[in-house]
C-alpha positions as CSV (number, residue, x, y, z in Angstrom):
1,X,5.3,-27.0,-52.4
2,X,3.2,-29.9,-53.5
3,X,-0.6,-29.2,-53.7
4,X,-3.4,-31.7,-54.2
5,X,-7.0,-32.1,-53.1
6,X,-9.1,-34.6,-51.3
7,X,-12.9,-35.0,-51.4
8,X,-14.6,-34.4,-48.0
9,X,-16.5,-37.7,-48.2
10,X,-13.1,-39.5,-48.2
11,X,-11.7,-37.9,-45.0
12,X,-13.0,-40.8,-42.8
13,X,-11.1,-43.2,-45.0
14,X,-8.0,-41.0,-44.9
15,X,-8.2,-40.9,-41.1
16,X,-8.5,-44.6,-40.9
17,X,-5.3,-45.0,-42.9
18,X,-3.5,-42.6,-40.7
19,X,-4.8,-44.3,-37.6
20,X,-2.8,-47.4,-38.5
21,X,0.4,-45.5,-37.7
22,X,-0.6,-42.7,-35.4
23,X,-3.2,-41.8,-32.7
24,X,-5.3,-39.0,-34.1
25,X,-6.5,-36.1,-32.0
26,X,-8.9,-33.5,-33.4
27,X,-11.3,-30.8,-32.1
28,X,-14.4,-32.4,-30.4
29,X,-17.5,-30.4,-29.4
30,X,-18.2,-30.2,-25.6
31,X,-21.3,-28.3,-24.6
32,X,-20.9,-25.8,-27.4
33,X,-17.2,-25.4,-27.0
34,X,-14.3,-27.3,-28.5
35,X,-11.3,-29.3,-27.2
36,X,-8.6,-31.4,-28.9
37,X,-9.1,-35.0,-27.9
38,X,-8.3,-38.5,-29.2
39,X,-10.8,-39.7,-31.8
40,X,-12.5,-43.1,-31.6
41,X,-14.6,-42.3,-34.6
42,X,-14.0,-39.8,-37.4
43,X,-17.6,-38.5,-36.9
44,X,-16.6,-37.0,-33.6
45,X,-14.2,-34.5,-35.3
46,X,-15.3,-30.9,-35.9
47,X,-13.1,-29.2,-38.4
48,X,-15.4,-26.2,-38.6
49,X,-14.9,-24.6,-35.2
50,X,-13.9,-21.2,-33.8
51,X,-11.3,-22.0,-31.2
52,X,-10.5,-24.8,-28.7
53,X,-10.6,-24.1,-25.0
54,X,-6.9,-24.9,-24.6
55,X,-4.5,-24.5,-27.5
56,X,-2.5,-27.3,-29.0
57,X,0.5,-26.2,-26.9
58,X,-0.8,-28.7,-24.2
59,X,0.6,-31.5,-26.4
60,X,4.1,-30.0,-26.6
61,X,4.3,-28.7,-23.0
62,X,1.7,-30.4,-20.9
63,X,0.1,-28.5,-18.0
64,X,1.8,-30.9,-15.6
65,X,4.8,-32.9,-16.6
66,X,7.3,-35.1,-14.7
67,X,10.8,-34.2,-15.8
68,X,12.6,-37.0,-14.0
69,X,12.4,-39.4,-11.0
70,X,15.0,-39.7,-8.3
71,X,15.3,-43.0,-6.5
72,X,17.7,-44.0,-3.7
73,X,20.4,-46.2,-5.1
74,X,19.5,-45.3,-8.7
75,X,20.0,-41.5,-8.7
76,X,18.1,-39.6,-11.4
77,X,15.9,-41.6,-13.7
78,X,14.6,-39.9,-16.9
79,X,10.9,-39.7,-17.2
80,X,9.9,-41.2,-20.6
81,X,6.2,-41.4,-20.0
82,X,4.3,-40.3,-23.2
83,X,7.4,-38.6,-24.6
84,X,7.6,-41.2,-27.4
85,X,3.9,-41.2,-28.1
86,X,3.2,-40.7,-31.8
87,X,0.2,-38.4,-32.5
88,X,-1.3,-36.4,-35.3
89,X,-3.2,-33.2,-34.5
90,X,-5.8,-33.0,-37.1
91,X,-7.5,-29.6,-37.7
92,X,-5.1,-27.0,-36.2
93,X,-5.9,-23.4,-37.1
94,X,-3.2,-21.1,-38.8
95,X,-2.9,-19.0,-35.7
96,X,-2.2,-22.0,-33.5
97,X,0.4,-23.3,-36.0
98,X,2.0,-19.9,-35.9
99,X,2.1,-20.1,-32.1
100,X,3.8,-23.5,-32.2
101,X,6.4,-21.9,-34.6
102,X,7.0,-19.2,-31.9
103,X,7.4,-21.9,-29.2
104,X,9.9,-23.7,-31.6
105,X,12.1,-20.6,-31.4
106,X,11.8,-20.3,-27.6
107,X,12.4,-23.9,-26.8
108,X,14.8,-24.5,-29.7
109,X,17.1,-21.6,-29.1
110,X,19.9,-21.1,-26.7
111,X,17.8,-22.7,-23.9
112,X,17.0,-25.9,-25.8
113,X,14.2,-27.9,-24.1
114,X,14.6,-31.7,-24.9
115,X,11.1,-32.5,-23.6
116,X,9.5,-30.0,-26.0
117,X,11.8,-31.0,-28.8
118,X,11.1,-34.7,-28.5
119,X,7.3,-34.2,-28.6
120,X,7.7,-31.8,-31.5
121,X,9.4,-34.5,-33.5
122,X,6.8,-37.2,-32.6
123,X,3.6,-35.1,-33.3
124,X,2.4,-34.5,-36.8
125,X,0.2,-31.5,-37.6
126,X,-2.5,-31.3,-40.2
127,X,-3.8,-27.7,-40.3
128,X,-7.2,-26.5,-41.5
129,X,-8.2,-23.0,-42.5
130,X,-10.9,-21.2,-40.6
131,X,-13.5,-18.4,-40.7
132,X,-12.9,-15.6,-38.1
133,X,-15.5,-14.7,-35.5
134,X,-16.0,-11.5,-33.5
135,X,-13.0,-12.3,-31.2
136,X,-10.5,-13.1,-33.9
137,X,-7.7,-10.6,-34.9
138,X,-5.1,-13.0,-36.2
139,X,-5.0,-11.1,-39.5
140,X,-3.8,-8.0,-37.5
141,X,-1.0,-10.1,-36.0
142,X,0.0,-11.6,-39.4
143,X,-1.1,-15.1,-38.2
144,X,-4.1,-15.7,-40.4
145,X,-2.0,-17.6,-42.8
146,X,1.1,-19.8,-42.2
147,X,3.8,-21.0,-44.5
148,X,5.6,-23.6,-42.2
149,X,5.1,-25.6,-39.1
150,X,2.5,-28.1,-40.6
151,X,2.8,-31.4,-42.4
152,X,-0.4,-31.0,-44.3
153,X,-2.8,-28.0,-44.5
154,X,-6.4,-28.1,-45.7
155,X,-8.4,-25.3,-47.2
156,X,-12.1,-25.8,-47.6
157,X,-13.2,-25.5,-51.3
158,X,-16.8,-26.7,-50.7
159,X,-16.9,-30.4,-51.6
160,X,-13.2,-30.8,-51.3
161,X,-10.1,-29.7,-49.3
162,X,-7.2,-28.3,-51.1
163,X,-4.2,-29.9,-49.4
164,X,-0.7,-28.2,-49.1
165,X,2.1,-30.6,-48.4
166,X,4.5,-29.0,-46.0
167,X,7.0,-31.7,-45.1
168,X,8.3,-35.1,-46.0
169,X,6.1,-36.5,-43.4
170,X,3.1,-34.9,-45.0
171,X,4.2,-36.3,-48.3
172,X,4.3,-39.8,-46.7
173,X,0.7,-39.3,-45.5
174,X,-0.4,-38.4,-49.0
175,X,1.4,-41.4,-50.5
176,X,-0.1,-43.7,-47.9
177,X,-3.5,-42.7,-49.2
178,X,-2.6,-41.8,-52.8
179,X,-5.9,-43.1,-54.4
180,X,-7.8,-40.6,-52.2
181,X,-6.0,-37.5,-53.5
182,X,-6.5,-35.8,-56.9
183,X,-4.6,-33.1,-58.8
184,X,-6.0,-29.6,-58.5
185,X,-7.7,-27.9,-61.4
186,X,-7.9,-24.3,-62.7
187,X,-11.4,-24.2,-61.2
188,X,-9.9,-25.2,-57.8
189,X,-7.4,-22.3,-58.0
190,X,-10.1,-19.8,-58.7
191,X,-12.2,-21.2,-55.8
192,X,-9.2,-20.9,-53.5
193,X,-8.7,-17.2,-54.4
194,X,-12.4,-16.6,-53.7
195,X,-12.2,-18.3,-50.3
196,X,-9.1,-16.4,-49.4
197,X,-10.7,-13.1,-50.3
198,X,-13.8,-13.9,-48.3
199,X,-11.8,-14.7,-45.2
200,X,-9.9,-11.4,-45.4
201,X,-13.2,-9.5,-45.6
202,X,-14.7,-11.5,-42.7
203,X,-12.5,-10.0,-40.0
204,X,-14.5,-7.5,-37.8
205,X,-11.7,-6.9,-35.3
206,X,-8.5,-5.1,-36.1
207,X,-5.5,-3.7,-34.2
208,X,-2.5,-1.9,-35.6
209,X,0.8,-3.4,-34.5
210,X,3.1,-1.0,-36.5
211,X,5.4,0.8,-34.1
212,X,3.7,-0.9,-31.2
213,X,6.9,-1.4,-29.2
214,X,7.5,2.3,-29.4
215,X,4.0,3.0,-28.2
216,X,4.5,0.7,-25.2
217,X,7.8,2.4,-24.4
218,X,6.1,5.8,-24.4
219,X,3.1,4.6,-22.3
220,X,5.1,2.8,-19.6
221,X,3.7,5.0,-16.9
222,X,0.2,5.3,-18.4
223,X,-2.7,5.3,-15.9
224,X,-4.3,2.4,-17.8
225,X,-2.0,-0.1,-15.9
226,X,-3.5,1.0,-12.6
227,X,-7.0,0.7,-14.0
228,X,-6.3,-2.8,-15.3
229,X,-4.7,-3.8,-12.0
230,X,-7.8,-2.8,-10.2
231,X,-9.9,-4.8,-12.7
232,X,-7.7,-7.9,-13.0
233,X,-8.3,-10.9,-10.7
234,X,-4.8,-12.3,-11.2
235,X,-6.5,-15.6,-12.0
236,X,-4.1,-16.4,-14.8
237,X,-6.9,-17.6,-17.2
238,X,-5.4,-15.5,-20.0
239,X,-2.0,-17.3,-19.6
240,X,-3.5,-20.7,-19.4
241,X,-5.4,-20.4,-22.6
242,X,-2.7,-18.4,-24.5
243,X,-1.1,-20.5,-27.2
244,X,2.3,-18.9,-26.7
245,X,2.6,-18.4,-22.9
246,X,5.4,-20.7,-21.8
247,X,6.1,-19.9,-18.2
248,X,6.3,-22.9,-15.9
249,X,7.1,-23.6,-12.2
250,X,9.4,-26.5,-11.0
251,X,8.9,-28.3,-7.8
252,X,10.0,-31.6,-6.2
253,X,7.4,-34.0,-4.9
254,X,8.8,-36.3,-2.2
255,X,7.3,-39.7,-1.4
256,X,6.6,-39.8,2.3
257,X,8.9,-42.1,4.3
258,X,11.5,-42.5,1.6
259,X,14.2,-40.6,-0.2
260,X,12.5,-40.9,-3.6
261,X,10.4,-38.5,-5.6
262,X,9.8,-36.7,-8.8
263,X,10.7,-33.3,-10.3
264,X,7.6,-31.8,-11.8
265,X,6.9,-28.7,-13.8
266,X,3.5,-27.1,-14.2
267,X,2.2,-24.2,-16.1
268,X,2.7,-20.9,-14.4
269,X,1.5,-17.3,-15.0
270,X,3.2,-13.9,-14.6
271,X,-0.1,-12.7,-13.2
272,X,0.1,-15.0,-10.2
273,X,1.2,-13.2,-7.0
274,X,4.0,-15.7,-6.4
275,X,5.5,-15.5,-9.9
276,X,8.1,-12.8,-9.1
277,X,8.5,-13.8,-5.4
278,X,12.1,-14.7,-4.4
279,X,13.9,-15.8,-1.3
280,X,13.6,-13.4,1.6
281,X,10.1,-12.5,0.7
282,X,10.9,-9.9,-1.9
283,X,8.4,-9.6,-4.7
284,X,9.5,-7.7,-7.7
285,X,5.9,-7.4,-9.0
286,X,3.9,-7.1,-5.8
287,X,1.1,-5.0,-7.4
288,X,-1.4,-6.5,-9.8
289,X,-0.9,-3.4,-12.0
290,X,2.8,-4.3,-12.5
291,X,2.0,-7.9,-13.2
292,X,-0.6,-7.2,-15.9
293,X,1.7,-4.6,-17.4
294,X,4.5,-7.1,-17.5
295,X,2.3,-9.6,-19.4
296,X,1.4,-7.0,-22.0
297,X,5.0,-5.7,-22.3
298,X,6.5,-9.2,-22.6
299,X,4.2,-10.3,-25.4
300,X,4.0,-7.0,-27.4
301,X,7.4,-5.5,-26.8
302,X,9.9,-8.0,-25.2
303,X,9.2,-10.7,-27.8
304,X,9.7,-8.2,-30.6
305,X,13.1,-7.3,-29.3
306,X,14.1,-10.9,-28.8
307,X,12.5,-12.7,-31.8
308,X,11.4,-9.9,-34.2
309,X,7.6,-10.2,-33.7
310,X,5.0,-10.2,-30.9
311,X,4.1,-13.5,-29.3
312,X,0.4,-12.7,-29.6
313,X,-1.2,-14.5,-32.6
314,X,-4.7,-13.0,-32.3
315,X,-6.6,-16.1,-31.5
316,X,-9.0,-14.3,-29.2
317,X,-8.8,-16.9,-26.4
318,X,-7.8,-14.4,-23.7
319,X,-10.7,-12.2,-24.7
320,X,-13.1,-15.1,-24.4
321,X,-11.5,-16.5,-21.2
322,X,-11.2,-13.4,-19.1
323,X,-13.8,-13.4,-16.3
324,X,-13.7,-9.6,-16.0
325,X,-13.7,-8.9,-19.7
326,X,-10.2,-7.4,-20.2
327,X,-9.9,-7.1,-23.9
328,X,-6.4,-6.9,-25.4
329,X,-7.6,-5.1,-28.5
330,X,-9.3,-2.4,-26.5
331,X,-6.1,-2.0,-24.3
332,X,-3.9,-1.5,-27.4
333,X,-6.3,0.8,-29.0
334,X,-6.5,2.9,-25.8
335,X,-2.7,3.1,-25.7
336,X,-2.8,4.4,-29.2
337,X,-5.4,7.0,-28.3
338,X,-8.2,5.2,-29.9
339,X,-10.9,4.8,-27.3
340,X,-13.3,2.9,-29.6
341,X,-13.4,-0.8,-29.4
342,X,-12.7,-1.1,-33.2
343,X,-15.3,-3.8,-33.7
344,X,-17.4,-4.0,-36.8
């Protein structure tokens, strides 16, 4: 893997070079919180942030997406809107890159999704390392570092960013702005080791995932699920902000007075009352307790069986976003028999 560095004072120039070929989206501050948005000026970007409100998955599977149009006399017409848009997401955290890698497996496996795959090919990713806050537990989920899924990855060394080149596209970016990049030195290597060590020590939240599928199997009838069912509002906030939740609903919208319309898919949540509702009025998960249990089991047990690892990446968004303060770390610790919150 090629490794170089770029001075921070040259990032705006680097961005201007990239903007000649791609539209750049980066975290922008909004009332003390952050969201990925298109940049008009590099000064708007905030590379030092805790987490964005919505994860970068919104670029690969939008909250609302037209799959195709149907028109009388024309049949089915593919929807190409924004599919070919070329973007660079600048400043993606390791846990969110890891989440995109998980979505790659889901939408690139036996049920290949051409919409996701087209966007994946057209969107470049420049990652940036981060400092954990009190809601981060990505280290516990083995998602605090990432080895693939990015084109470039920046690590803050103080006055410079050490830059890992992950793909041929990333190498092209570096070559486009070759005068801005410099070779790394022995001092840079030592600084990187120091930064890596400080990040490991900064985590105050921890959860043990060893043998977690077995724990979930043993605790299938635990009273905790009824407690959480009484507490949960079934609002779906945790699913909406989760970087790996991928459930969606499909519906046809018909233009009044015609035989034309669109087939649209929108984000869905297994916590919604209608998620497991089928024809005839049968609901396989009528109770809120069964729905929240399903969410936990799918992410921490089902995904392990299917893909070899949990789909949770420890970003902390569900903890921050839950209006009734359901905390995934506290739930797992309780299932393990550890009633403490395990916070530093």
